[in-house]
C-alpha positions in Angstrom: 95.7 132.1 99.7 93.3 129.0 100.2 95.1 125.7 100.0 92.3 123.5 101.4 91.2 122.4 97.9 94.9 122.0 96.5 96.8 118.8 96.0 99.8 120.8 97.8 98.3 119.2 100.4 98.9 115.6 99.5 102.0 117.2 101.3 100.8 117.0 104.3 101.6 113.2 106.2 98.0 113.1 107.5 96.7 113.7 103.6 98.8 111.2 102.2 98.0 108.8 104.8 94.5 109.2 103.0 94.0 111.6 100.2 90.4 110.2 99.9 88.5 113.1 101.9 90.3 115.8 99.8 89.5 114.1 96.8 85.8 113.8 97.6 85.9 117.6 98.7 87.4 118.7 95.6 84.7 116.2 93.2 81.4 117.7 95.0 82.4 121.6 95.9 84.1 122.1 92.4 85.0 118.9 90.1 87.0 121.0 87.5 89.2 122.7 89.6 91.6 125.6 89.1 94.6 124.8 91.1 96.8 128.2 91.4 99.7 126.3 93.3 100.0 123.9 90.5 98.4 126.1 87.5 96.7 123.9 86.5 93.0 122.1 86.6 91.8 119.6 88.7 89.3 117.1 87.4 88.1 114.3 89.7 84.8 113.0 88.0 85.1 109.4 86.7 83.8 110.4 83.8 85.8 113.9 83.4 88.7 112.3 83.7 88.1 109.6 81.1 87.5 112.7 78.7 90.9 113.5 79.7 92.7 111.2 79.6 90.9 110.7 75.7 90.9 113.7 74.4 93.5 115.7 75.6 97.6 115.5 75.1 100.1 113.9 76.6 102.9 116.2 74.8 103.7 117.6 78.3 107.3 117.7 78.8 109.1 120.8 78.7 111.9 120.9 76.1 115.2 121.9 77.1 114.9 124.7 75.5 112.0 125.8 77.4 114.0 124.5 80.8 116.6 126.8 79.7 115.0 130.2 79.0 113.4 129.9 82.8 116.5 129.3 84.7 116.3 125.0 84.7 119.3 124.5 82.4 120.5 121.2 85.0 116.9 119.6 84.9 117.8 118.8 80.6 119.1 115.4 80.8 115.7 114.4 82.5 114.1 116.6 79.7 116.2 114.9 77.2 115.1 111.3 78.3 111.5 112.3 78.6 110.7 113.5 75.7 111.9 110.0 74.2 109.0 107.8 76.4 105.8 106.9 74.8 104.0 108.0 78.0 104.8 111.7 77.4 103.7 111.3 73.2 100.9 111.7 70.8 100.4 109.9 67.9 102.0 109.2 65.6 105.1 109.0 67.4 103.3 107.4 70.6 102.0 104.8 68.1 105.1 103.9 66.5 106.9 103.4 69.8 103.8 101.3 72.0 103.5 98.8 69.0 107.3 97.6 69.5 107.0 97.9 73.2 103.6 96.2 74.0 104.3 92.9 71.7 106.9 92.1 74.3 103.7 92.3 77.0 101.2 90.8 75.2 98.3 88.2 76.9 100.1 85.1 75.4 103.7 86.7 76.3 102.9 87.2 79.2 100.7 83.6 80.0 103.7 81.7 78.8 105.4 83.1 82.1 102.5 82.6 84.4 104.9 79.3 86.2 107.8 81.2 85.8 106.4 84.0 88.1 105.2 82.1 90.7 107.7 80.1 90.9 109.2 84.0 92.1 107.1 84.4 94.3 106.5 80.9 96.0 111.1 81.4 96.4 110.6 85.0 98.0 108.0 82.8 100.0 110.0 81.0 101.3 113.2 82.5 101.8 110.9 84.8 104.4 109.3 81.7 106.4 113.2 80.5 106.2 114.0 82.8 108.7 111.2 81.5 111.7 110.7 84.6 113.0 106.6 85.0 112.2 106.8 88.8 111.1 107.8 90.1 107.3 108.4 94.2 105.7 105.7 93.0 103.1 107.3 95.8 100.8 111.2 94.9 101.3 110.5 91.2 101.3 108.0 90.6 99.1 106.9 93.7 97.3 109.9 95.4 95.7 111.8 92.2 95.1 109.4 90.0 93.4 108.2 92.5 90.7 112.1 94.2 90.6 113.3 90.4 89.4 110.3 89.6 86.9 111.3 93.3 85.5 114.9 91.8 85.1 113.6 89.2 83.1 111.2 90.9 80.4 114.0 93.4 79.9 116.3 90.8 79.2 119.5 91.9 81.9 120.4 89.4 84.6 118.1 89.4 87.5 120.8 89.5 90.0 120.6 93.3 89.0 117.2 93.6 90.3 118.4 95.4 93.8 119.9 98.0 91.9 117.7 98.1 89.5 115.0 99.0 92.0 117.2 101.7 93.7 117.0 103.4 90.0 113.3 102.7 89.6 112.8 104.7 93.3 114.6 107.5 91.7 113.1 107.9 88.7 109.7 107.6 90.1 110.7 110.6 92.1 111.5 113.0 88.9 107.3 111.4 87.8 105.8 112.2 91.7 107.8 115.1 92.8 110.9 116.6 91.5 108.7 120.1 91.5 108.3 119.6 95.0 111.9 118.7 96.1 113.8 120.3 94.2 116.9 119.8 95.9 117.5 116.1 95.0 117.6 116.7 91.4 121.8 116.3 91.7 120.9 112.9 93.1 118.0 112.2 90.5 121.0 113.4 88.2 123.0 110.7 89.2 120.4 107.9 88.6 119.7 109.1 85.6 123.2 109.1 83.9 123.9 105.7 86.4 120.7 104.6 84.1 121.9 105.0 81.0 125.3 104.1 80.8 123.6 100.7 82.2 121.4 99.8 79.5 124.0 101.1 76.6 126.0 98.7 77.5 122.8 96.4 78.3 122.6 97.2 74.3 126.4 96.3 73.4 126.1 92.8 75.0 122.7 92.5 73.1 124.5 93.3 70.0 127.1 90.8 70.2 125.0 87.7 72.2 121.6 88.5 71.5 118.9 87.0 73.5 115.3 87.2 74.8 113.7 90.5 75.8 112.0 93.8 75.9 115.7 95.4 75.0 116.5 93.1 72.5 113.0 93.5 70.9 113.1 97.4 70.7 117.2 97.1 69.2 115.8 95.0 66.5 112.2 95.8 65.5 110.8 97.7 62.7 107.9 100.1 61.9 107.4 101.2 57.8 111.1 100.5 57.2 112.3 102.4 60.5 114.1 101.2 63.8 114.0 103.3 66.7 117.6 105.0 68.3 119.1 103.6 70.9 118.0 107.0 73.2 114.6 105.6 71.9 115.4 101.9 73.4 117.4 103.2 76.3 114.7 105.8 77.2 111.7 103.0 76.9 113.6 100.6 78.9 114.2 102.5 81.6 110.1 103.5 81.3 109.2 99.8 81.5 111.8 99.2 84.1 110.2 102.0 86.1 106.6 101.2 85.6 107.2 96.9 85.8 108.4 97.6 89.0 107.0 100.9 91.3 103.0 100.0 90.4 103.3 96.6 91.4 105.2 97.0 94.6 102.4 100.2 94.9 99.5 97.7 94.1 100.5 94.8 96.4 101.3 97.0 99.3 98.2 99.1 99.3 95.7 96.2 98.2 97.2 94.2 101.6 97.2 97.2 103.7 93.4 97.4 102.7 92.7 93.6 103.1 94.4 93.8 106.6 92.4 96.5 107.7 88.9 94.7 106.1 89.4 91.1 108.3 85.8 90.1 106.9 86.9 90.7 103.0 90.4 89.0 104.1 88.3 85.8 104.8 86.5 85.9 102.0 89.1 85.9 100.4 90.9 83.6 102.2 89.0 80.6 101.7 87.7 81.0 98.3 91.0 81.7 96.1 89.1 82.1 92.6 88.1 85.6 93.6 91.5 86.9 93.6 91.3 88.2 90.4 88.1 90.5 91.0 89.8 91.0 94.3 93.2 92.5 92.4 90.9 94.7 90.3 89.1 96.5 93.2 92.1 96.8 95.6 93.6 98.3 91.7 90.2 100.5 92.3 89.9 101.2 95.8 93.5 102.7 95.8 95.3 103.3 92.6 99.1 103.4 92.9 99.0 105.9 90.2 96.9 108.8 91.9 96.6 111.0 88.8 97.8 112.2 85.5 98.7 115.4 83.4 97.7 116.2 80.0 97.3 119.4 77.7 94.4 120.8 76.6 95.3 120.8 72.4 92.6 123.3 72.1 89.6 125.6 74.4 87.8 123.2 75.4 84.5 123.5 78.2 84.5 120.9 81.2 82.3 120.7 83.8 80.8 124.7 83.5 84.6 125.4 82.8 86.3 126.9 80.0 90.1 125.6 79.8 92.0 127.3 77.3 94.7 125.7 74.7 97.9 125.1 76.8 96.7 124.8 79.9 97.4 121.8 82.7 95.2 119.5 83.1 95.5 116.7 85.9 92.7 114.0 85.5 93.2 112.2 88.9 92.1 108.6 88.9 92.0 108.0 92.4 89.3 110.5 93.1 87.7 109.0 90.2 87.4 105.6 90.9 85.7 106.3 94.1 83.3 108.3 92.1 79.4 107.2 93.1 78.4 108.6 90.0 80.2 105.4 88.3 80.7 102.8 91.6 77.9 102.8 93.7 79.2 103.0 97.5 82.5 103.7 96.2 84.2 103.7 99.3 83.1 99.7 100.2 85.7 97.4 99.1 84.0 94.6 97.6 86.4 91.7 96.4 83.6 90.5 94.6 82.9 93.7 92.3 81.3 93.1 88.7 81.3 96.0 87.1 85.0 97.5 87.6 86.3 99.4 85.0 88.8 101.9 87.0 91.3 104.0 85.7 94.1 102.8 87.8 95.6 101.9 83.6 94.6 105.2 82.6 92.9 105.4 79.5 92.7 104.9 75.7 95.7 105.5 73.6 97.9 105.7 77.0 96.2 102.3 78.9 98.7 100.8 80.6 101.0 98.1 78.2 102.0 96.1 81.1 98.6 95.7 82.3 98.3 92.0 81.4 101.4 91.2 83.0 100.7 93.7 86.4 97.0 91.8 86.7 98.9 88.5 86.8 101.6 89.6 89.3 99.1 90.9 91.6 96.8 88.4 90.9 100.0 85.7 91.9 101.4 88.3 94.8 97.8 87.8 96.8 97.6 84.3 96.1 100.3 83.2 97.5 100.8 86.2 100.3 97.0 84.4 101.1 98.1 80.8 100.7 101.4 80.4 102.8 101.4 83.1 105.3 98.8 82.3 107.5 96.8 84.7 110.3 98.2 87.0 109.0 98.2 90.6 110.6 99.4 93.9 111.0 101.8 95.0 113.5 101.7 98.2 116.1 104.3 100.1 114.2 102.7 103.3 111.9 102.7 103.1 108.8 104.9 105.5 107.1 103.6 106.8 103.1 106.1 107.7 100.6 106.2 111.1 100.0 105.1 111.1 96.4 102.7 112.9 95.1 101.6 110.7 91.9 102.4 107.4 92.8 101.0 106.2 95.8 103.0 103.5 98.5 104.1 102.5 101.4 107.7 102.7 102.7 107.1 99.9 104.9 104.2 97.8 105.4 105.3 95.2 109.0 103.3 92.4 109.5 103.4 89.4 111.3 102.3 86.0 111.0 101.5 82.1 112.9 105.1 80.7 112.4 103.6 77.3 113.8 100.8 77.3 111.5 102.6 78.1 109.0 105.0 75.0 109.8 102.2 72.4 110.9 100.6 73.4 106.9 103.7 72.3 105.8 104.1 68.8 107.0 100.6 68.0 106.2 101.1 69.3 102.7 104.9 66.9 102.6 102.4 64.1 103.7 99.9 64.5 101.0 101.9 64.7 98.2 
């Protein structure tokens, strides 16, 4: 069987490193493509992806009963958690949960955190500079701990737990993007899920005794139409927020900096004018989206791109392909840090638009501003790059770079003298 247009090709390391030629072929040759391996329709044009994200159902998780009939009883604990997460719900249940969760990420509240988030980024850079080695792994040294610490604070759990939260987040990300292709990892993922559940249950008990700010307490105490969330709903959506708050921002920083380092003229332009950071972040999100695709279910028989999609069939909207659709973005493969018309799909669309987008944008802006301002003459090393084997969440395992220690030290002395 021909696999040339299957998303399964993403398991090939070369395609995983650069999936965009595959997306281009899909978009040009068969933009609404039936993938017999995934048993789903693959949608790669921008407008078709918007249609799927806007009109199709997000209620796509198999119930424990369905999994049992398939002989997959071992995955029931994962299904029970996902069924309570707003990512996999339609209205009205989705609207109820989203309203509660989004309140913790309102633009006003996020803006109040700007100074503190900036301090977290500066602290991580100081730790790197104090090593005086002139090299770092952007992922391990900065892109992972930075959003992990911020997410811990948003949740209202000890920031000292961020390393453990990051480990759990990575495991759950594999459930979201890769479990079906690596079933042998299921036992570890189930162990992580049990540990996360126990952790957040203990956090709830602690906040019952000593209330404090954070998403967990907000979910515990908020009321909608006189009702409150169950403890299981609080736990499930705390886990979802923990994963979403870390994985996407880590990938934005890593993927984005790699793109800039591969486009030195755009990097120089941005470094010379940091006021371009907000538009640059949007362009980096468009050009290499941290979340590449998401699935939906056809709510009824539907015609899309000349193909008939039957009620109940899975449809995968490939945001990473839509974001490079030439019918929507002129010269879509070109990096332009000043691109103005940039309504990309990286945060989804409509009712399921990422409620943490305001925070993610701020973190991205602060991260790139801090890295470019503090690490002078930054460049890639000759070490080969390795991408995480995750079909849905696109990110690097490591991003080794070097920078000029002497120039950084001299600049710091100049700033100290001025101050």
